[in-house]
Structures are given as structure tokens and as C-alpha cells.
C-alpha distance (Angstrom), angle and dihedral (degrees) to the residues before:
residue distance angle dihedral
M1 . . .
Q2 3.80 . .
A3 3.79 87.5 .
I4 3.81 89.4 75.6
H5 3.84 88.3 61.3
P6 3.85 96.7 98.8
L7 3.80 89.4 63.1
L8 3.81 94.6 55.6
P9 3.79 133.0 47.8
A10 3.83 95.1 -118.2
T11 3.77 140.8 39.3
I12 3.77 116.7 -89.9
P13 3.80 120.4 -124.4
W14 3.80 111.0 -122.6
H15 3.81 91.6 -117.2
S16 3.86 94.4 54.1
I17 3.80 92.1 90.4
A18 3.79 128.0 39.3
V19 3.80 120.9 -163.1
L20 3.79 115.9 -159.9
P21 3.84 114.3 -168.0
Q22 3.81 115.5 -136.0
P23 3.86 124.2 -151.5
D24 3.83 92.3 -111.5
G25 3.80 94.6 58.8
R26 3.76 97.6 -99.1
C27 3.81 121.7 112.4
A28 3.76 130.8 -141.5
V29 3.82 108.6 -132.4
L30 3.82 117.1 -153.4
K31 3.78 122.5 -166.5
A32 3.80 120.0 -149.2
D33 3.79 122.1 -140.5
A34 3.81 90.5 -103.7
F35 3.81 89.9 59.2
R36 3.81 92.2 46.9
A37 3.81 88.8 51.4
L38 3.81 90.9 54.9
E39 3.82 90.0 50.4
A40 3.81 91.5 50.6
D41 3.82 92.2 48.0
A42 3.81 90.3 51.7
G43 3.80 94.5 43.5
L44 3.81 89.7 -122.6
D45 3.77 140.9 120.6
V46 3.80 111.4 -145.6
E47 3.83 116.7 -157.7
V48 3.80 111.6 -158.3
Q49 3.80 119.3 -165.9
A50 3.79 125.2 -176.7
S51 3.79 137.2 176.8
W52 3.79 139.5 176.8
A53 3.81 140.1 -158.1
Q54 3.75 137.4 178.3
R55 3.81 115.6 -129.8
H56 3.82 122.7 178.3
G57 3.83 91.4 -21.7
V58 3.82 94.2 -48.5
F59 3.79 124.7 109.1
V60 3.80 113.8 -132.7
T61 3.81 118.8 -164.1
T62 3.77 131.0 -172.0
A63 3.80 132.1 -172.8
A64 3.77 135.7 -179.4
A65 3.79 132.1 -173.6
C66 3.78 126.0 -157.6
A67 3.79 121.2 -166.3
R68 3.77 120.8 -159.1
P69 3.79 134.4 169.4
L70 3.81 113.0 -98.3
G71 3.78 111.6 -81.7
Q72 3.85 98.0 25.3
Q73 3.78 121.4 115.3
V74 3.81 116.4 -108.7
P75 3.83 123.0 -140.0
T76 3.81 118.4 -108.1
R77 3.82 96.6 -140.3
P78 3.82 123.3 64.8
E79 3.81 93.0 -136.5
K80 3.83 87.6 66.2
C81 3.83 93.7 56.3
D82 3.81 93.2 95.9
E83 3.85 88.3 71.3
F84 3.79 88.2 73.4
F85 3.83 102.2 44.0
């Protein structure tokens, strides 16, 4: 999850976020305490959304991250994330 790095003031250890694929193509995204500490230090909440699909025998994955100041509402669709950058 190094791609989230521009939203936070430090690099993110690979184990700070766990993505658990669900049968319907959505993914549960779990944040470790280290990730939550980075959010708190930056004064941000970071919403991470991920999905997957299989097309012609190939797995395709997508992920989006939205950063928002603490206390602001976050969008529910990844395509709306750019409102918060």
C-alpha cells in the first residue's frame, strides 16, 4: 500500500493494511494500529476502498484512497475521492 504514501507524512509498512477479498468482488480493508497512528499524526482519516474481478482468467484489482481532515464525511464511491485531494 505504498501508493497511499502521498496522503500521509511517512511511508506505510506493507503490513499496515490488510485487504480481504469477498466473493462478490468487494474487499474488506483492515487498518493496523500503525496505520491509524499515521492518520492521527497527520490529522487525517484515510478511507481505502478496494475491489477485484476475474476477466478471461486474469484477476484485476482496483484500489482508491481518500484523505479527509478529521471530522469530515468521506464519500462512499471511489470515483468521488478526488473531491478530498
